[in-house]
Biopython code that builds the backbone (N, CA, C, O; Angstrom):
import numpy as np
from Bio.PDB.StructureBuilder import StructureBuilder

atoms = [
    (1, "UNK", "N", (19.709, -28.259, 14.939)),
    (1, "UNK", "CA", (20.611, -28.859, 14.307)),
    (1, "UNK", "C", (21.807, -28.752, 15.209)),
    (1, "UNK", "O", (22.213, -27.699, 15.702)),
    (2, "UNK", "N", (22.550, -30.443, 15.448)),
    (2, "UNK", "CA", (23.456, -30.640, 16.737)),
    (2, "UNK", "C", (24.757, -30.376, 15.724)),
    (2, "UNK", "O", (24.871, -30.096, 14.531)),
    (3, "UNK", "N", (25.477, -30.561, 16.592)),
    (3, "UNK", "CA", (27.011, -30.121, 16.081)),
    (3, "UNK", "C", (27.073, -31.328, 15.121)),
    (3, "UNK", "O", (27.516, -31.139, 13.988)),
    (4, "UNK", "N", (26.737, -32.324, 15.426)),
    (4, "UNK", "CA", (27.516, -33.487, 14.381)),
    (4, "UNK", "C", (26.791, -33.377, 12.974)),
    (4, "UNK", "O", (27.325, -33.913, 12.003)),
    (5, "UNK", "N", (25.071, -32.404, 12.776)),
    (5, "UNK", "CA", (24.785, -32.636, 12.205)),
    (5, "UNK", "C", (26.183, -31.399, 10.766)),
    (5, "UNK", "O", (26.514, -31.670, 9.612)),
    (6, "UNK", "N", (26.500, -30.372, 11.508)),
    (6, "UNK", "CA", (26.435, -29.135, 11.202)),
    (6, "UNK", "C", (28.718, -30.011, 11.183)),
    (6, "UNK", "O", (29.442, -29.076, 11.524)),
    (7, "UNK", "N", (29.130, -30.628, 11.048)),
    (7, "UNK", "CA", (30.483, -31.460, 11.027)),
    (7, "UNK", "C", (31.461, -30.713, 11.982)),
    (7, "UNK", "O", (32.686, -30.807, 11.896)),
    (8, "UNK", "N", (30.814, -29.983, 12.876)),
    (8, "UNK", "CA", (32.043, -29.640, 13.976)),
    (8, "UNK", "C", (32.358, -30.384, 14.620)),
    (8, "UNK", "O", (33.576, -30.282, 14.767)),
    (9, "UNK", "N", (31.500, -32.084, 15.799)),
    (9, "UNK", "CA", (32.452, -32.554, 16.216)),
    (9, "UNK", "C", (31.401, -34.403, 15.267)),
    (9, "UNK", "O", (30.461, -34.589, 14.493)),
    (10, "UNK", "N", (32.318, -35.175, 15.972)),
    (10, "UNK", "CA", (31.471, -36.793, 15.886)),
    (10, "UNK", "C", (32.063, -36.853, 17.316)),
    (10, "UNK", "O", (32.930, -36.201, 17.897)),
    (11, "UNK", "N", (31.173, -37.997, 17.694)),
    (11, "UNK", "CA", (30.694, -38.574, 19.088)),
    (11, "UNK", "C", (31.471, -40.028, 18.873)),
    (11, "UNK", "O", (30.962, -41.115, 18.599)),
    (12, "UNK", "N", (32.506, -39.781, 19.031)),
    (12, "UNK", "CA", (34.115, -41.214, 18.536)),
    (12, "UNK", "C", (33.553, -42.177, 19.729)),
    (12, "UNK", "O", (33.565, -43.380, 19.468)),
    (13, "UNK", "N", (32.994, -41.727, 21.181)),
    (13, "UNK", "CA", (32.433, -43.328, 21.837)),
    (13, "UNK", "C", (31.894, -43.172, 22.900)),
    (13, "UNK", "O", (32.162, -42.218, 23.632)),
    (14, "UNK", "N", (31.157, -43.945, 23.145)),
    (14, "UNK", "CA", (30.169, -43.573, 24.227)),
    (14, "UNK", "C", (29.917, -44.699, 25.096)),
    (14, "UNK", "O", (29.038, -45.458, 24.690)),
    (15, "UNK", "N", (30.536, -45.030, 26.325)),
    (15, "UNK", "CA", (30.555, -46.057, 27.567)),
    (15, "UNK", "C", (30.878, -46.041, 28.100)),
    (15, "UNK", "O", (31.980, -45.493, 28.062)),
    (16, "UNK", "N", (30.496, -46.498, 29.110)),
    (16, "UNK", "CA", (30.270, -46.738, 30.926)),
    (16, "UNK", "C", (29.984, -45.396, 31.644)),
    (16, "UNK", "O", (30.275, -45.223, 32.827)),
    (17, "UNK", "N", (29.281, -44.265, 30.711)),
    (17, "UNK", "CA", (29.226, -43.431, 31.551)),
    (17, "UNK", "C", (30.482, -41.917, 30.791)),
    (17, "UNK", "O", (30.438, -40.714, 31.049)),
    (18, "UNK", "N", (31.355, -42.603, 29.945)),
    (18, "UNK", "CA", (32.499, -41.553, 29.098)),
    (18, "UNK", "C", (31.684, -41.312, 27.919)),
    (18, "UNK", "O", (30.929, -42.178, 27.477)),
    (19, "UNK", "N", (31.860, -39.761, 27.216)),
    (19, "UNK", "CA", (31.219, -39.407, 26.680)),
    (19, "UNK", "C", (32.649, -39.310, 25.889)),
    (19, "UNK", "O", (33.499, -39.269, 26.778)),
    (20, "UNK", "N", (33.197, -39.264, 24.799)),
    (20, "UNK", "CA", (34.541, -38.855, 24.036)),
    (20, "UNK", "C", (33.957, -38.599, 22.481)),
    (20, "UNK", "O", (33.417, -39.248, 21.585)),
    (21, "UNK", "N", (34.419, -37.214, 22.746)),
    (21, "UNK", "CA", (33.923, -36.187, 21.484)),
    (21, "UNK", "C", (35.312, -35.679, 20.512)),
    (21, "UNK", "O", (36.460, -35.595, 20.948)),
    (22, "UNK", "N", (34.976, -35.442, 19.420)),
    (22, "UNK", "CA", (36.529, -35.275, 18.378)),
    (22, "UNK", "C", (35.995, -33.859, 17.791)),
    (22, "UNK", "O", (34.885, -33.327, 17.821)),
    (23, "UNK", "N", (36.602, -33.671, 17.525)),
    (23, "UNK", "CA", (35.858, -31.641, 16.998)),
    (23, "UNK", "C", (36.946, -31.484, 15.880)),
    (23, "UNK", "O", (38.173, -31.587, 15.892)),
    (24, "UNK", "N", (35.997, -31.188, 14.883)),
    (24, "UNK", "CA", (36.619, -31.713, 13.808)),
    (24, "UNK", "C", (36.979, -30.191, 13.228)),
    (24, "UNK", "O", (37.266, -30.338, 12.040)),
    (25, "UNK", "N", (37.045, -29.219, 13.489)),
    (25, "UNK", "CA", (37.072, -28.012, 12.775)),
    (25, "UNK", "C", (37.407, -27.370, 13.995)),
    (25, "UNK", "O", (36.963, -27.724, 15.087)),
    (26, "UNK", "N", (38.605, -25.925, 13.712)),
    (26, "UNK", "CA", (39.241, -25.108, 14.477)),
    (26, "UNK", "C", (37.079, -24.238, 15.002)),
    (26, "UNK", "O", (35.982, -24.130, 14.455)),
    (27, "UNK", "N", (37.753, -23.889, 16.356)),
    (27, "UNK", "CA", (36.935, -24.027, 17.425)),
    (27, "UNK", "C", (36.947, -21.496, 17.417)),
    (27, "UNK", "O", (37.696, -20.947, 18.226)),
    (28, "UNK", "N", (36.291, -20.833, 16.699)),
    (28, "UNK", "CA", (36.216, -19.449, 16.929)),
    (28, "UNK", "C", (34.850, -18.930, 16.615)),
    (28, "UNK", "O", (34.005, -19.786, 16.350)),
    (29, "UNK", "N", (34.366, -17.248, 16.593)),
    (29, "UNK", "CA", (34.036, -16.569, 17.053)),
    (29, "UNK", "C", (32.843, -17.684, 16.197)),
    (29, "UNK", "O", (32.331, -18.503, 16.961)),
    (30, "UNK", "N", (32.470, -17.748, 14.994)),
    (30, "UNK", "CA", (31.392, -17.983, 14.596)),
    (30, "UNK", "C", (31.076, -19.205, 14.306)),
    (30, "UNK", "O", (30.184, -19.428, 13.487)),
    (31, "UNK", "N", (31.754, -20.205, 14.930)),
    (31, "UNK", "CA", (30.598, -21.240, 15.034)),
    (31, "UNK", "C", (31.199, -22.115, 15.996)),
    (31, "UNK", "O", (31.471, -23.305, 15.838)),
    (32, "UNK", "N", (31.468, -21.045, 17.512)),
    (32, "UNK", "CA", (31.422, -21.662, 18.701)),
    (32, "UNK", "C", (30.496, -22.000, 19.467)),
    (32, "UNK", "O", (30.592, -22.777, 20.417)),
    (33, "UNK", "N", (29.130, -21.186, 18.936)),
    (33, "UNK", "CA", (27.609, -20.822, 19.837)),
    (33, "UNK", "C", (27.507, -22.193, 19.197)),
    (33, "UNK", "O", (27.204, -23.173, 19.878)),
    (34, "UNK", "N", (27.742, -22.275, 17.959)),
    (34, "UNK", "CA", (27.151, -23.926, 17.138)),
    (34, "UNK", "C", (27.788, -25.460, 17.917)),
    (34, "UNK", "O", (27.136, -26.504, 17.908)),
    (35, "UNK", "N", (28.596, -25.380, 18.295)),
    (35, "UNK", "CA", (29.544, -26.229, 19.129)),
    (35, "UNK", "C", (28.825, -26.408, 20.907)),
    (35, "UNK", "O", (28.832, -27.467, 21.534)),
    (36, "UNK", "N", (28.316, -25.213, 21.363)),
    (36, "UNK", "CA", (27.747, -25.815, 22.717)),
    (36, "UNK", "C", (26.651, -26.087, 22.500)),
    (36, "UNK", "O", (26.325, -27.196, 22.924)),
    (37, "UNK", "N", (25.808, -25.461, 21.937)),
    (37, "UNK", "CA", (24.336, -26.178, 21.379)),
    (37, "UNK", "C", (24.278, -27.393, 21.322)),
    (37, "UNK", "O", (23.587, -28.131, 22.023)),
    (38, "UNK", "N", (25.102, -27.716, 20.366)),
    (38, "UNK", "CA", (25.681, -29.527, 20.059)),
    (38, "UNK", "C", (26.044, -29.932, 21.439)),
    (38, "UNK", "O", (25.178, -30.559, 22.051)),
    (39, "UNK", "N", (26.754, -29.778, 21.819)),
    (39, "UNK", "CA", (27.466, -30.643, 22.756)),
    (39, "UNK", "C", (26.226, -30.563, 23.732)),
    (39, "UNK", "O", (25.763, -31.612, 24.181)),
    (40, "UNK", "N", (25.724, -29.439, 24.043)),
    (40, "UNK", "CA", (24.163, -29.153, 25.545)),
    (40, "UNK", "C", (23.299, -30.685, 24.300)),
    (40, "UNK", "O", (22.510, -31.265, 25.046)),
    (41, "UNK", "N", (23.270, -31.064, 23.501)),
    (41, "UNK", "CA", (22.363, -31.781, 23.119)),
    (41, "UNK", "C", (22.776, -33.437, 23.209)),
    (41, "UNK", "O", (21.918, -34.308, 23.066)),
    (42, "UNK", "N", (24.269, -33.755, 23.476)),
    (42, "UNK", "CA", (24.556, -34.906, 23.252)),
    (42, "UNK", "C", (25.626, -34.666, 24.636)),
    (42, "UNK", "O", (26.624, -35.359, 24.441)),
    (43, "UNK", "N", (25.705, -34.090, 25.644)),
    (43, "UNK", "CA", (26.119, -33.746, 26.368)),
    (43, "UNK", "C", (25.725, -35.455, 27.376)),
    (43, "UNK", "O", (26.473, -36.398, 27.634)),
    (44, "UNK", "N", (24.198, -35.212, 27.721)),
    (44, "UNK", "CA", (23.641, -35.701, 28.624)),
    (44, "UNK", "C", (23.683, -36.049, 29.874)),
    (44, "UNK", "O", (23.209, -34.967, 30.219)),
    (45, "UNK", "N", (23.854, -36.695, 31.056)),
    (45, "UNK", "CA", (24.025, -37.480, 31.777)),
    (45, "UNK", "C", (25.875, -37.992, 32.325)),
    (45, "UNK", "O", (26.232, -38.469, 33.403)),
    (46, "UNK", "N", (26.769, -37.624, 31.012)),
    (46, "UNK", "CA", (27.380, -38.707, 31.526)),
    (46, "UNK", "C", (28.584, -37.898, 32.671)),
    (46, "UNK", "O", (28.670, -36.687, 32.878)),
    (47, "UNK", "N", (29.632, -39.275, 33.443)),
    (47, "UNK", "CA", (30.298, -38.499, 34.487)),
    (47, "UNK", "C", (31.929, -37.930, 33.518)),
    (47, "UNK", "O", (32.759, -37.274, 34.148)),
    (48, "UNK", "N", (32.068, -38.118, 32.713)),
    (48, "UNK", "CA", (33.387, -37.983, 31.895)),
    (48, "UNK", "C", (32.495, -37.621, 30.780)),
    (48, "UNK", "O", (31.410, -38.091, 30.435)),
    (49, "UNK", "N", (33.538, -36.247, 30.091)),
    (49, "UNK", "CA", (33.518, -35.820, 28.873)),
    (49, "UNK", "C", (35.106, -35.758, 28.676)),
    (49, "UNK", "O", (35.891, -35.404, 29.555)),
    (50, "UNK", "N", (35.515, -36.234, 27.144)),
    (50, "UNK", "CA", (36.910, -36.502, 26.830)),
    (50, "UNK", "C", (36.737, -35.047, 25.360)),
    (50, "UNK", "O", (35.688, -34.426, 25.189)),
    (51, "UNK", "N", (37.781, -34.864, 24.676)),
    (51, "UNK", "CA", (37.401, -33.678, 23.613)),
    (51, "UNK", "C", (39.267, -33.702, 23.034)),
    (51, "UNK", "O", (40.411, -33.490, 23.436)),
    (52, "UNK", "N", (38.435, -34.146, 21.768)),
    (52, "UNK", "CA", (40.103, -35.195, 21.322)),
    (52, "UNK", "C", (40.084, -33.468, 20.444)),
    (52, "UNK", "O", (39.084, -33.062, 19.852)),
    (53, "UNK", "N", (41.110, -32.841, 20.525)),
    (53, "UNK", "CA", (41.896, -31.984, 19.618)),
    (53, "UNK", "C", (43.078, -31.866, 18.502)),
    (53, "UNK", "O", (43.940, -31.056, 18.163)),
    (54, "UNK", "N", (42.452, -33.569, 18.020)),
    (54, "UNK", "CA", (43.494, -34.237, 17.182)),
    (54, "UNK", "C", (43.774, -33.374, 15.295)),
    (54, "UNK", "O", (44.613, -33.481, 14.400)),
    (55, "UNK", "N", (42.676, -32.685, 15.496)),
    (55, "UNK", "CA", (42.150, -32.037, 13.956)),
    (55, "UNK", "C", (42.575, -30.655, 14.323)),
    (55, "UNK", "O", (43.189, -30.019, 13.465)),
    (56, "UNK", "N", (42.275, -29.970, 15.757)),
    (56, "UNK", "CA", (42.464, -28.507, 15.991)),
    (56, "UNK", "C", (43.858, -27.939, 15.347)),
    (56, "UNK", "O", (44.855, -28.654, 15.249)),
    (57, "UNK", "N", (43.820, -26.630, 14.938)),
    (57, "UNK", "CA", (45.152, -25.949, 14.925)),
    (57, "UNK", "C", (45.373, -24.196, 15.591)),
    (57, "UNK", "O", (46.212, -23.360, 15.925)),
    (58, "UNK", "N", (43.419, -24.566, 15.407)),
    (58, "UNK", "CA", (42.847, -22.601, 15.798)),
    (58, "UNK", "C", (42.098, -22.791, 17.155)),
    (58, "UNK", "O", (41.733, -23.965, 17.200)),
    (59, "UNK", "N", (41.874, -22.392, 17.817)),
    (59, "UNK", "CA", (40.856, -21.466, 19.173)),
    (59, "UNK", "C", (41.029, -20.068, 19.241)),
    (59, "UNK", "O", (42.039, -19.383, 19.405)),
    (60, "UNK", "N", (40.234, -19.876, 19.134)),
    (60, "UNK", "CA", (39.639, -18.007, 19.236)),
    (60, "UNK", "C", (39.667, -17.734, 20.679)),
    (60, "UNK", "O", (39.969, -18.720, 21.351)),
    (61, "UNK", "N", (39.355, -16.301, 21.540)),
    (61, "UNK", "CA", (38.538, -16.727, 22.887)),
    (61, "UNK", "C", (37.369, -16.967, 22.657)),
    (61, "UNK", "O", (36.826, -17.122, 23.751)),
    (62, "UNK", "N", (36.428, -17.129, 21.605)),
    (62, "UNK", "CA", (35.264, -17.729, 21.552)),
    (62, "UNK", "C", (35.559, -18.903, 22.208)),
    (62, "UNK", "O", (35.327, -19.277, 23.358)),
    (63, "UNK", "N", (36.284, -19.575, 20.979)),
    (63, "UNK", "CA", (35.908, -21.078, 21.380)),
    (63, "UNK", "C", (36.788, -21.092, 22.641)),
    (63, "UNK", "O", (35.905, -21.917, 22.874)),
    (64, "UNK", "N", (37.528, -21.033, 23.577)),
    (64, "UNK", "CA", (37.784, -20.970, 24.831)),
    (64, "UNK", "C", (36.575, -21.109, 25.736)),
    (64, "UNK", "O", (36.357, -22.152, 26.353)),
    (65, "UNK", "N", (35.667, -19.869, 25.816)),
    (65, "UNK", "CA", (34.463, -19.793, 25.626)),
    (65, "UNK", "C", (33.606, -20.414, 26.343)),
    (65, "UNK", "O", (33.044, -20.349, 27.436)),
    (66, "UNK", "N", (33.701, -21.370, 24.915)),
    (66, "UNK", "CA", (32.329, -22.466, 25.009)),
    (66, "UNK", "C", (32.969, -23.182, 25.425)),
    (66, "UNK", "O", (32.129, -23.900, 25.968)),
    (67, "UNK", "N", (34.284, -23.805, 25.723)),
    (67, "UNK", "CA", (34.446, -24.842, 25.936)),
    (67, "UNK", "C", (34.806, -24.969, 27.838)),
    (67, "UNK", "O", (35.111, -25.888, 28.598)),
    (68, "UNK", "N", (34.505, -23.188, 28.006)),
    (68, "UNK", "CA", (34.659, -22.933, 29.627)),
    (68, "UNK", "C", (33.397, -23.516, 30.142)),
    (68, "UNK", "O", (33.288, -23.913, 31.302)),
    (69, "UNK", "N", (32.301, -23.568, 29.133)),
    (69, "UNK", "CA", (31.637, -23.459, 29.411)),
    (69, "UNK", "C", (30.673, -24.758, 29.383)),
    (69, "UNK", "O", (29.554, -24.793, 29.895)),
    (70, "UNK", "N", (31.002, -25.309, 29.026)),
    (70, "UNK", "CA", (30.964, -27.465, 28.499)),
    (70, "UNK", "C", (31.821, -27.650, 29.890)),
    (70, "UNK", "O", (31.348, -28.455, 30.692)),
    (71, "UNK", "N", (32.837, -27.089, 30.188)),
    (71, "UNK", "CA", (33.788, -27.846, 31.127)),
    (71, "UNK", "C", (32.720, -27.324, 32.637)),
    (71, "UNK", "O", (32.616, -28.269, 33.418)),
    (72, "UNK", "N", (32.172, -26.386, 32.985)),
    (72, "UNK", "CA", (31.258, -25.220, 33.760)),
    (72, "UNK", "C", (29.920, -27.210, 34.148)),
    (72, "UNK", "O", (29.628, -27.990, 35.055)),
    (73, "UNK", "N", (29.616, -26.914, 32.456)),
    (73, "UNK", "CA", (28.393, -28.271, 33.217)),
    (73, "UNK", "C", (28.720, -29.459, 33.489)),
    (73, "UNK", "O", (28.008, -29.973, 34.352)),
    (74, "UNK", "N", (29.749, -30.262, 32.967)),
    (74, "UNK", "CA", (30.195, -31.542, 33.472)),
    (74, "UNK", "C", (31.077, -31.521, 35.245)),
    (74, "UNK", "O", (31.200, -32.482, 36.005)),
    (75, "UNK", "N", (31.533, -30.160, 35.445)),
    (75, "UNK", "CA", (32.041, -30.516, 36.628)),
    (75, "UNK", "C", (30.739, -29.849, 38.114)),
    (75, "UNK", "O", (30.569, -29.948, 39.329)),
    (76, "UNK", "N", (30.146, -29.200, 36.910)),
    (76, "UNK", "CA", (28.486, -28.787, 38.080)),
    (76, "UNK", "C", (28.141, -29.516, 38.607)),
    (76, "UNK", "O", (27.740, -29.454, 39.769)),
    (77, "UNK", "N", (28.225, -31.044, 37.456)),
    (77, "UNK", "CA", (27.219, -32.253, 38.151)),
    (77, "UNK", "C", (28.620, -33.110, 38.778)),
    (77, "UNK", "O", (28.593, -34.339, 38.843)),
    (78, "UNK", "N", (29.353, -32.629, 39.049)),
    (78, "UNK", "CA", (30.598, -33.600, 39.754)),
    (78, "UNK", "C", (31.046, -34.608, 38.718)),
    (78, "UNK", "O", (31.464, -35.723, 39.029)),
    (79, "UNK", "N", (30.921, -34.081, 37.210)),
    (79, "UNK", "CA", (31.596, -35.116, 36.608)),
    (79, "UNK", "C", (33.514, -34.660, 36.030)),
    (79, "UNK", "O", (33.941, -33.897, 36.896)),
    (80, "UNK", "N", (34.237, -34.818, 35.317)),
    (80, "UNK", "CA", (35.398, -34.850, 34.379)),
    (80, "UNK", "C", (35.526, -34.187, 33.414)),
    (80, "UNK", "O", (34.749, -34.562, 32.535)),
    (81, "UNK", "N", (36.252, -33.205, 33.072)),
    (81, "UNK", "CA", (36.364, -32.898, 31.364)),
    (81, "UNK", "C", (37.758, -32.939, 31.139)),
    (81, "UNK", "O", (38.659, -32.266, 31.640)),
    (82, "UNK", "N", (37.783, -33.965, 30.187)),
    (82, "UNK", "CA", (39.429, -34.322, 30.022)),
    (82, "UNK", "C", (39.596, -33.344, 28.043)),
    (82, "UNK", "O", (38.828, -33.040, 27.130)),
    (83, "UNK", "N", (40.615, -33.268, 28.255)),
    (83, "UNK", "CA", (40.828, -33.143, 27.050)),
    (83, "UNK", "C", (42.614, -33.634, 26.556)),
    (83, "UNK", "O", (43.295, -33.934, 27.537)),
    (84, "UNK", "N", (43.159, -33.700, 25.539)),
    (84, "UNK", "CA", (43.620, -34.972, 24.650)),
    (84, "UNK", "C", (44.091, -34.051, 22.987)),
    (84, "UNK", "O", (43.370, -33.214, 22.443)),
    (85, "UNK", "N", (45.312, -34.469, 22.535)),
    (85, "UNK", "CA", (45.220, -34.193, 21.421)),
    (85, "UNK", "C", (45.851, -32.570, 21.281)),
    (85, "UNK", "O", (45.737, -32.044, 20.175)),
    (86, "UNK", "N", (46.297, -32.041, 22.031)),
    (86, "UNK", "CA", (46.559, -30.341, 21.877)),
    (86, "UNK", "C", (47.990, -30.072, 20.778)),
    (86, "UNK", "O", (49.031, -30.271, 21.404)),
    (87, "UNK", "N", (48.193, -29.739, 19.553)),
    (87, "UNK", "CA", (48.779, -29.662, 19.365)),
    (87, "UNK", "C", (50.328, -28.260, 19.790)),
    (87, "UNK", "O", (49.749, -27.194, 19.581)),
    (88, "UNK", "N", (51.281, -28.030, 20.072)),
    (88, "UNK", "CA", (52.427, -27.070, 20.539)),
    (88, "UNK", "C", (51.918, -26.140, 20.870)),
    (88, "UNK", "O", (51.981, -25.637, 21.991)),
    (89, "UNK", "N", (51.233, -25.696, 19.799)),
    (89, "UNK", "CA", (51.276, -24.228, 19.797)),
    (89, "UNK", "C", (49.210, -23.898, 20.730)),
    (89, "UNK", "O", (48.796, -22.878, 21.282)),
    (90, "UNK", "N", (48.604, -25.024, 20.536)),
    (90, "UNK", "CA", (48.109, -24.872, 22.003)),
    (90, "UNK", "C", (48.266, -25.180, 23.186)),
    (90, "UNK", "O", (47.924, -24.568, 24.198)),
    (91, "UNK", "N", (48.872, -26.289, 23.053)),
    (91, "UNK", "CA", (49.349, -26.593, 24.700)),
    (91, "UNK", "C", (49.855, -25.202, 25.358)),
    (91, "UNK", "O", (49.610, -24.720, 26.464)),
    (92, "UNK", "N", (50.592, -24.763, 24.364)),
    (92, "UNK", "CA", (51.537, -23.736, 25.420)),
    (92, "UNK", "C", (50.110, -22.232, 25.934)),
    (92, "UNK", "O", (50.092, -21.528, 26.943)),
    (93, "UNK", "N", (49.011, -22.260, 24.593)),
    (93, "UNK", "CA", (47.974, -21.209, 24.831)),
    (93, "UNK", "C", (47.087, -21.307, 25.948)),
    (93, "UNK", "O", (46.447, -20.452, 26.561)),
    (94, "UNK", "N", (47.302, -23.747, 26.191)),
    (94, "UNK", "CA", (46.326, -23.515, 27.237)),
    (94, "UNK", "C", (46.889, -23.176, 28.701)),
    (94, "UNK", "O", (46.415, -22.638, 29.701)),
    (95, "UNK", "N", (47.953, -23.667, 28.404)),
    (95, "UNK", "CA", (49.094, -23.400, 29.562)),
    (95, "UNK", "C", (49.550, -21.704, 30.019)),
    (95, "UNK", "O", (50.132, -21.357, 31.047)),
    (96, "UNK", "N", (49.212, -21.098, 29.225)),
    (96, "UNK", "CA", (49.211, -19.625, 29.987)),
    (96, "UNK", "C", (48.393, -19.162, 30.105)),
    (96, "UNK", "O", (48.293, -18.140, 30.784)),
    (97, "UNK", "N", (47.273, -19.818, 29.378)),
    (97, "UNK", "CA", (45.942, -19.013, 30.252)),
    (97, "UNK", "C", (45.437, -19.805, 31.840)),
    (97, "UNK", "O", (44.396, -19.607, 32.467)),
    (98, "UNK", "N", (46.506, -20.668, 32.152)),
    (98, "UNK", "CA", (45.970, -21.413, 33.222)),
    (98, "UNK", "C", (44.650, -22.075, 32.990)),
    (98, "UNK", "O", (43.683, -21.761, 33.684)),
    (99, "UNK", "N", (44.570, -22.899, 32.128)),
    (99, "UNK", "CA", (43.583, -23.742, 31.743)),
    (99, "UNK", "C", (43.329, -25.063, 31.758)),
    (99, "UNK", "O", (42.294, -25.636, 31.421)),
    (100, "UNK", "N", (45.118, -25.861, 32.489)),
    (100, "UNK", "CA", (44.971, -26.678, 33.188)),
    (100, "UNK", "C", (44.783, -27.054, 34.089)),
    (100, "UNK", "O", (45.165, -28.135, 34.536)),
    (101, "UNK", "N", (43.786, -25.813, 34.871)),
    (101, "UNK", "CA", (42.929, -25.857, 35.728)),
    (101, "UNK", "C", (41.671, -26.392, 35.987)),
    (101, "UNK", "O", (41.133, -27.138, 36.806)),
    (102, "UNK", "N", (41.342, -25.623, 34.807)),
    (102, "UNK", "CA", (40.124, -26.398, 34.472)),
    (102, "UNK", "C", (39.478, -27.674, 34.243)),
    (102, "UNK", "O", (38.601, -28.362, 34.763)),
    (103, "UNK", "N", (40.496, -27.720, 32.967)),
    (103, "UNK", "CA", (40.749, -29.087, 31.709)),
    (103, "UNK", "C", (41.656, -29.586, 32.402)),
    (103, "UNK", "O", (42.651, -28.975, 32.791)),
    (104, "UNK", "N", (41.242, -31.413, 32.744)),
    (104, "UNK", "CA", (42.597, -32.600, 32.709)),
    (104, "UNK", "C", (43.579, -32.235, 31.318)),
    (104, "UNK", "O", (43.126, -31.450, 30.485)),
    (105, "UNK", "N", (44.699, -32.742, 31.158)),
    (105, "UNK", "CA", (44.885, -32.717, 30.109)),
    (105, "UNK", "C", (45.261, -34.272, 29.881)),
    (105, "UNK", "O", (45.470, -34.823, 30.962)),
    (106, "UNK", "N", (45.377, -34.966, 28.980)),
    (106, "UNK", "CA", (45.339, -36.715, 28.838)),
    (106, "UNK", "C", (46.740, -36.713, 27.695)),
    (106, "UNK", "O", (46.743, -36.427, 26.498)),
    (107, "UNK", "N", (47.973, -37.187, 28.668)),
    (107, "UNK", "CA", (49.011, -37.275, 27.227)),
    (107, "UNK", "C", (48.977, -38.172, 26.976)),
    (107, "UNK", "O", (48.648, -38.980, 27.844)),
    (108, "UNK", "N", (49.301, -38.661, 25.592)),
    (108, "UNK", "CA", (49.241, -39.385, 24.560)),
    (108, "UNK", "C", (49.574, -40.824, 24.872)),
    (108, "UNK", "O", (49.032, -41.672, 24.163)),
    (109, "UNK", "N", (50.399, -41.225, 25.845)),
    (109, "UNK", "CA", (50.644, -43.058, 25.854)),
    (109, "UNK", "C", (49.531, -42.971, 27.375)),
    (109, "UNK", "O", (49.014, -44.069, 27.173)),
    (110, "UNK", "N", (48.780, -42.436, 28.782)),
    (110, "UNK", "CA", (47.873, -42.253, 28.953)),
    (110, "UNK", "C", (46.286, -41.872, 27.716)),
    (110, "UNK", "O", (45.422, -42.594, 27.218)),
    (111, "UNK", "N", (46.400, -41.310, 27.693)),
    (111, "UNK", "CA", (44.911, -41.626, 26.278)),
    (111, "UNK", "C", (45.293, -42.378, 25.308)),
    (111, "UNK", "O", (44.273, -42.331, 24.619)),
    (112, "UNK", "N", (46.261, -43.272, 24.542)),
    (112, "UNK", "CA", (46.381, -43.997, 23.667)),
    (112, "UNK", "C", (45.354, -45.422, 24.556)),
    (112, "UNK", "O", (44.439, -45.998, 23.967)),
    (113, "UNK", "N", (45.736, -45.734, 25.906)),
    (113, "UNK", "CA", (45.618, -46.577, 26.518)),
    (113, "UNK", "C", (44.449, -46.718, 27.585)),
    (113, "UNK", "O", (44.021, -47.653, 28.261)),
    (114, "UNK", "N", (44.069, -45.161, 27.416)),
    (114, "UNK", "CA", (41.868, -45.024, 28.844)),
    (114, "UNK", "C", (41.492, -45.051, 27.537)),
    (114, "UNK", "O", (40.783, -46.030, 27.304)),
    (115, "UNK", "N", (41.778, -44.056, 26.190)),
    (115, "UNK", "CA", (40.785, -43.859, 25.384)),
    (115, "UNK", "C", (41.171, -44.348, 23.209)),
    (115, "UNK", "O", (41.220, -43.699, 22.164)),
    (116, "UNK", "N", (41.327, -45.693, 23.581)),
    (116, "UNK", "CA", (41.853, -46.773, 22.086)),
    (116, "UNK", "C", (41.623, -45.956, 21.327)),
    (116, "UNK", "O", (42.562, -45.621, 20.604)),
    (117, "UNK", "N", (39.870, -45.052, 21.085)),
    (117, "UNK", "CA", (38.766, -45.185, 20.341)),
    (117, "UNK", "C", (38.912, -43.990, 20.202)),
    (117, "UNK", "O", (37.871, -43.454, 19.823)),
    (118, "UNK", "N", (40.135, -42.997, 20.402)),
    (118, "UNK", "CA", (40.632, -41.703, 19.041)),
    (118, "UNK", "C", (41.874, -42.854, 18.499)),
    (118, "UNK", "O", (41.190, -43.700, 17.924)),
    (119, "UNK", "N", (42.612, -43.082, 18.446)),
    (119, "UNK", "CA", (43.034, -43.284, 17.732)),
    (119, "UNK", "C", (43.546, -44.653, 16.530)),
    (119, "UNK", "O", (44.232, -44.384, 15.544)),
]
sb = StructureBuilder()
sb.init_structure("model")
sb.init_model(0)
sb.init_chain("A")
sb.init_seg("    ")
for serial, (resi, resn, name, xyz) in enumerate(atoms, 1):
    if name == "N":
        sb.init_residue(resn, " ", resi, " ")
    sb.init_atom(name, np.array(xyz, "f"), 0.0, 1.0, " ", f" {name:<3s}", serial, name[0])
structure = sb.get_structure()
C-alpha cells in the first residue's frame, strides 16, 4: 500500500518531469517507513521532486532519515530535491542540522511563482 492510500502524502502535481508532493501528517518513527515506501512507488524518474511541508508541525530523526533517503535517490539520478512550507520551528531544525546542503529550500515568493499548484 502506498503513502497516498495511507494519507501520509498526496501528489499535488506531476508535470514536465516535476513531481510535487504535499505531506499531510507529521513524519515520525511510526510512519516514516510507509512514507518512504510510498515515495519509492510514486517517484519514477522525475528530474525534480518538490515537497510541501506546510501541514507539518513536527519531524523526528526517523522522518529526517527517510527524507535523506528520498533525496539521495533523486540526487543520485542527477535530480533536484526541493522543499517549501517549513514553519519556523522546522526551519530552525533544518538549518541547525545543515540539511540545506542536501535539500534546496524554496522561499514562499519563489515557490508561489514556480509551483502555484501548492497554493
